[in-house]
C-alpha positions, 0 to 999 in steps of 0.5 A: 740082082736088085736091078733085075728083082725091081725090073721083074716086079715092075712087069709082074703087074702086066703079065697078072693083068692080061692073065686076069682077063682070061681066068675066071668061072667063064674061061677064055683061052689066052690066045683068044684073049690077046687076039680081042686086045689086038683087035681094038688096034688092028683090023682082025677077023672076029672069030669069037662071040660078042660075049667074049668081048663084053666079058673081057672089056666090060667086066674083067677089064675095068675091075683088073684096072681098079685092083691094079690102082687100089693094090698099089695106092694101098702098098705105097701109101703103107710104105710111105707111112712106115717110114715116116713113123719109123713103125713096122706096124703102120699101115695106110689107114693109121690116121683113120682114113678107111674108118672116115671114108666108110662112115662117108659112105654108109652116110651115103648108101643110108640116104639112098646115094647112087654109085657115084654119090657113095664113092664122093661121100667115101672120099670126102670122108677119108680126107675130113678123118685125116684133117681132123686127126693132123688137126688134133696132133698139132702141138706148138706148130709141131706135129710129134709122131706120136701124137699123130698115131694116137690121134688116128686111133682116137679119130679111127675109133670115133668114125668106126663108132658112127658106122656102128650107130648106122648100122644099128638103125639101117633098115635090115632088109635094104640098107643094112646088107648093102652097108655090110657088104661095101664094108668088106670091100668088092670090085663087083659091078665096076665100070670104066667111070668108076676107074676115071673117078679115082685115078686123078686123085691116085695120081696126084697123091702118087706123085707127091710121094715119089717126089719125096720118097728119097726124104722118107729115107732122112725121116725114117732116121727120126726128126731131129737127125732129119732137121740137123741135115736141113730137112723141113719135117713139118713141110715133109710130113704134111706132103706125105700125109696128104699124098698118102690120104689122097691114094687111100681115100680114093681106094677105099672110096671105089672099093671099100674097106681092104684091110692088111694090103698096106701092112703087109706088102711094104714088108715084102718088098722091103725084103726083096729090094731093101730099105732105101725108099727111092727103090722100095716105093716103086717097087711096093707100087708094083708088088701091091698091084700084082697082089691085089690082081691076084686076090681079086681073081680069086675072090671071083672064081674060088666060089659061085658067089663072090667073096668080099676082098676083105676076107681074103686079105685077112685070111692071106695077110694075117698067117703071112704077117705071122710068118714074117715075124718068125722069120725076121724075128722082129727086125724088119731091115731087109737087105740093102 
C-alpha cells in the first residue's frame, strides 16, 4: 500500500501542473490545452488563438513551474529540519533564512533594484542569516541542536526588526507597497528567467538532502546514538543545513515569504508514508509541489485581484495544523 501511495504522490504534481494550465479566470478547455502543448512537439493544425497560446506558455506555465519548485523546496527543507532537530514544530525558516532573505529583498527594493537584483539580494540575505545562526551556535567545535534553534530565533528576530525599520522609512507611495506585497509572497509576473535563476541552487540543495536522507533517520534518534553508530554528526548537520538553506533561500528569493508550507506539509506526508526519511523526503517533494500548485491556482482565480500566497497558506495551513494537533494528540509518528 505504501508503494502505491508513493507512486500516486509522485504523479500528483504532474496532473495538477497540467490542470493549472487551463484553470483560471480565462478558461481554456483541457483538450485545447493538451493540443497546444503537443503542438510544440508535433506539427498540429492550429485552431486556437495566439492569445490562448500566450496565456499557457507565457503566463501560466512559468508560474506553475515556480510553484512546483518552491513548494517542493520549502517542504523538503522543513522535513529535513524536523528530522535533524527532532522537533515537529520546526519549519524551513527555523534558522532565520526567510527573515534574512526578506531583508535582502527589502534593501534591493529600497535602492531601486530590478527583479534580478531583488532575487539575488534575497538569496544572499538568506545565506548570510543562516551563516550567522550557525556561527553563533558553535560551541567548542560542536553545534548543539538547542543552540542552533535559539541562534535561528535570534537572527530571525534581528532581520525582522531591520525589515520593519526599512518599511518605516520607505517611501509610502512607491517603495512601501512593493515591499509589503513582496513580503506576502506571489508568483505574479514571473517568467522563465526566474525559473532559470533558482533551479540551480534548488537542484544542488535537494540533491544534498536526498543523498543523506537515510542518515537523517539516525540524527532523529539523537546525536549520541548517531555518533555511536559511526556517524559524523557535525558533518551531517552541516550538509543538511547547507542543502536546506540553498533551497529555502532560492524559494524565498523568487516568491517572497510563504509560511506554513515547510511546517504542515511534512506532517501531512508523514501521516501518509511514515517516518522513514528515505521515503518521506521524495514524497514530501511531491506533496509540497502539489500543494503549492493548488494554492497558486486559488490565488489567481478566487478574486479579480490576485491574493498573496502567504495569506492563503496561513488561512489554509493554520486550521489544518490545528486539526492535525487534535487528530494526532501531539504524537507525530505516523505509520512506519
